[in-house]
C-alpha angles and dihedrals in degrees: 000000000000092000092056091049089050093051091047094053093044088051090052090049092050093051089047089053092053092048094050095045089048092049090051093049090050093053093048091046090054089055108033107015142262101302091046088050092051092048090046091052093051093047092046090050091055094046095044092044090056089050098044102031106033106031094048090056089063098031118015096035089060091060092040095054099034094114091055091053090049092050091051093046089051089052093049091048089049091052091046092050091050090048089048091052091049092050091045090055087058089054096245104116118068106244124223101228097192094053092046089052091046091053091043087236100168094171090052091052092047088052088050088062087066095043109134140175131193088285139013105267136173089254090056092047090052093052091051092046093048091046092053093046094050092048088053092048089052091050088230106183088183086068098057096098097041087050090048087054088050090060084078093058114132091228112080091208090061090047089052090051092048092052089046090050093047088050091053092050092046098203110157092219082081096062100085096042091049089050090051090049092051093049095048102041124101091197115097094206091055090050093048094047091048093050090048091053093045091050104038103030103031096027097218115186119264090242090057091046091053092051092050094048093049088056094054128096094249116130121258092256093054091047092053092050093047095045091051088055093053111075122215094263138353115265104247089211089066093059102088114199116232096032115108133181112245109176149303112267129195133190137164124235135170109248117180089345094307125109104237132186114233120204123204132188104206122202133168128220134185096232142008094255091059090048094052092046091051094048089056090062094054133073135196122204104170135068122256091021119121137182113203131184115199111209114216117348111019092218097048107017126189089227137345118227109199143176131207135160090286095054141258123345140171131218 
């Protein structure tokens, strides 16, 4: 299609060249005679040919066939994007986690969990950790199985992020893998995070929580302290119907000139009465930690009932 158009344009340019050179020869013939007219026509043909035939190939043709060039470029970009995606699946290309989150690219973030280099570096660990956190923030149920696999990551920070993400997603398929991770780990923070998620998100009974903790590698002193904190059974009165855990949320803010990480437990309730009753069952004993219950729609709540170290508040 483009070749035919090119041939048509070049044909028009050639005819134009003949007409202009003939016109020039006629004008010269009228003034200086036949031979001068013929010579003038030939010279005009050569000059006009150079102008119309050669120069357009380097200048005008660029504009005339610009669309073709753009089309080719788009096809090349598309091929490169497809190749990049295939390479990224193999864990070769370094993923941009923030851009993937911005695009809501769940598949891209799942692929980022498998990103590898020649050796396990802090950079690779950070990419795995951030990918897990973002998947949890998105509540991506498609990522449950990949995140469960990530519980076996060699870096404890990645394991911690995977437990947190699975807690935010709240899919019960994660319960047994998290229990196994808690039992097998040597890292106290992993153990604590796992127990927290099993208790607060999946609401396992205290009897089950005790059984799990006794099977862990925690020392006897830690086990005694933990078991003392776990009562014989949860008080049914403290389980407020209509209140559901949504996710853990984190943000940074400057407080008294220092960049501080803020942690939120986010819940949703059908009405304010439920929210207030639920908040009464909770306690906060550390700074920059907040428990918030969104009344109504979690994304645009009618009111937020919260609790921090200073007490109850409403927003």
